[in-house]
N, C-alpha and C positions, 0 to 999 in steps of 0.2 A: 504493497498500499503506499502511496506517495506521500510524506510528510504535509502538512501542513504548515500554513504561511510562518503561522505561529511557533509551530517547532522548527521552524532555519532560525528564528528569530539568535538565540544561540550559537549556532553554529558561525551561522553567518558574520554576528560581532569579532566572534572570534576569529575569528578569517583574512577583518579587514583590519583588525590590533595590531598584523602583522603586516598588512603591506599594504595601501589604498587599490578598491578595487569599480573596474566597469560592474554592471551588473553580466554582461556576458559576460566578462572572464567567473566573475563571481558563480556566477549558472556552473560555467563549466568545475571549478574549481570544485562547487558544492555536490556538484555528480558523481564528481569522484572518491570528497570526501563522506557522505550519506550511501556510497555503494549505491547510484540509480542507476537501474539495468537504460540498457537502450530502450528495448519495449515500454519500459515505465517513460524515459524522456519524450518516447511519440507517442503518447497518449494527449490526445486533443482534447478542449471543450469544444460544447452543440455549435460557439461562434467560429469554431476554427484554431483557436490558441495552444499554442501547448503547454498543458496544468499547469508543468513542474518553473518553467522556465516566468508562467505569469505572478504564481508563490513566490518564487523569490523575488519579484517585483512588489511585491505588494512587505513583503518583508524589510524590502528597504525604506520603503514609507512607512511604515513603521517605527522604526530605529532614527531616520531621519525627524518624522514626528516628537519622539523622546527624547529628540540632540543627542543624541549617541554617536551619530556618525550624521559629518555634512559634505556636500559637494566642495572640492582643490578648483584653484583655481582654470585648471585641468577638464574642460567638458566631457562629463558623464563618468568622471572619478570621485570616489568617493573616501572618506578619513574616517577617521575613530576622532571624536572629539575628548578634550579635560572629563566632561560628564561619563559620559563611554567607558573611558576608562577606570573612571570610581563604579562604575555596574560592572565592569569586569573583575575585581578587587574584590567588591562586595560579594556579587555571588558565590565568586568563587570561598572566600573566607565562612560563610551564611552557610555555602553548601546547594544555593540558591540554581536553580533553571532560569534563567531572562525568559519569559513566556510574556504574555498576557497582560497578564496578571502582575507581573513585574514590574512594566513601564507603567502602569497605571495607579500601583503605590509606588514607587521609589524616583517619578519622572515629575519634575516640579510641572513641566507645563505639555506634559500629552495630554491631555485631553483637550484645552484649550486653545492647543494646535492642531485638533484636528474642526477648528470653524474658520475654514477656510472664505476669505470673502471674495470673490469670482470676479467683485467687479474691480479690483487693487490688481489684479494677476497682471500682468503684462503684457501688454498688445499685439507686441515688437516680435515677441518671440513665443508663439500657440505651445509650441509642442513643451515647452520647459511649464507654461502656463496650463497643458493640459496633464502635467506629469501628475498637479499636484490638486486634483480636482477630486469630489469626495462624490460616491453612489454615484457616476454618471456612465453607466453601467453598458450603454451604448460601443463609448471613448474608450475606455475600458474593458469592453467585451468580457468579463471573468463570467468567473461560473458564479451560479446564486447558490450557494453556501455560502461563499466569502463578498456578494453581495450585499447577503441578509448580516453580514459579521461585520459591515460596516454602515449599517443599519443602523445597525443597536447599538456602538460605536459613539454615529451622530449623536441618535435619542439619548442617550448615558450624559452626554454634554447638559443638553438644553435643559433636560429633565433637573440635575444639578445646579444649572444657572434657572433653573425654576426656582427649585425649592428657596437658593439662595436671598432672592429677590421677594422669598411671602415677610412679612411684618413680622417682631418676635411675639405675639400672641399666633398669628398662625403657625409657625413653626413650632413650638411647642406643642401646639395642640394635632399638629402632622403625627407627632412624635408618639406621644400620649394613645393615636387613634392607632398608630402601629404595630402598637405595644401591647395594646389588644386585641390586634388582630390578629398576632403570633400566636396568640392565645395564655398571653399573660393579663389574669384581671379584669374587670368587669367595669363597662363605661357609666353603671347608674354609682358606682363611690369613685369616680374619679374627680380630682382634684384639682385644675391647672392654678398654677403660677403662686405656688406657694411663700407666705413669704418666711422663708425662715434659712436662712445663710447659703441663698444662693438655690436652693433646692426648685425645679421651675414643674413640678409635676409631680404628685403621688399617688400609685393605684393598688387599692383594694383587690389581694389575690382572689375574696371571694366574697360575694354578695353581704356575708354577718361580718366580715376583716378578722376571722377566726384564724387564716392563715398567714397573715403577715399583713407589710406594705410592699411596697418597689418605689421606690425613689429614682426619680428622673432627671438628667443636667442636660439639657439641652443646647446647643452652642452650635451659632451660627456662623463658624470664626473661616476667616481665607487663610491665617497662620493657624500652626501647629499648636495644637492644645498641649503644654506645659504640666512640668513633675507639681508646682505647685499649684497649678489648677486642679489636679486630681490631689494632691494632699487637701487641698482647701473640703472636696467633696468627701471623699472618706471620712474625715473628721467629722462635716456633717450628716452623714447619716449611721454614722458611730456601730460600723460592726451587719446594718442592716444589710439589706439585698438593694441593690443599685445598679442602674442606667446611664452610660455617658453616651448621649448621643454626640456627634459631632458634623460640619459640612465641612472638617480639612480632615486632620489625621492626625495623630498620637506622635509625642517622641520616645525616644526607647525608654529616657529613662521615665517616662508617664507608665509605659504600660511594665516595666520594672515593675514601678508601683505599686503597680496592681497586682500583678505574681505574689506580692510578697504579703498581700495584704488579710488578714481571716478572713474575715468577710467572703459572699458572694458579690461579685460587680462586673458586670460585660462593659467590655468598649463597643462601640459602631459606629466608624469613622467612616468619611464618604462614599467607598468604593462598596462596600456593606449596608450603606445608608442606597443607596440606590441600589444592589440586589434585592434588597428586603419591600424596596417601593414596588420594584416591578413585581414580586413573587406575589403580594400582598396586594397588588391594581392602588397602592396610595399614591393619588395623582397623578395615574394615569391611569390608561385601562387596553386590555392585551383585546390587540385586533389578529386573526388569521385568513389565510389565503389560501382556494385550492390549489392545488398543482395534479396536472394531469399528465400521465405517460400512456404509451402505445403498451402493451403485453401479449 
């Protein structure tokens, strides 16, 4: 089976770290490195493009959006950036694979870089402008599976921005509704904006409140949640159950502080928030399409 674009990310970045690469040369090198057979190389999509070559191209796009690679002064040649070198070092030390999840959580501008303003693209070089467009199936002639991946990625960016633009009251209400949909607590006893040392909400785990309370902290931040933010939250909930939700992320020290805490606390960063909002259809709705093929 051919590797997906996401599975190509890690070996491609390592390849470019050794020497700058064009897409064509990288495709040839990855063919040997990943032991892709001639039969696999010849597989084409319905639109007539070679699938492996197409997926390598998308892997280049992912890494460019993550700012791990960039074009050199020599046309069509890509080199690794300082951010890309740091990612390789971090992934090696943490024993992680660089995939799309890694890019979303570790690359600060990855999601925002997908918001392409086509009106600002160069009119003098339409091929270069075309290279950066997102979700144009006719121009990229990519297969359906990867088209859906790109659509979902752009949707996640839009959903996160929509959530960030909510008022603080709306955001806190969204967080409480999400926790309820996940099966924690009942809406009849939900309290929003509790004036209690920064706690933004509390949900009783059952109608009578016998099983205890879950305290919610909701932060609509751009900057990562610091260890001091976490310490304040843990001090306030005093060994009770708690959930800290943010539209950003948590620093390593903040996550370490939670791990050392004796009570039960869950952290929901921007990636998890979007994942759960999609799953429970909070601030969005699922749509499906029917695909037919001959048998």
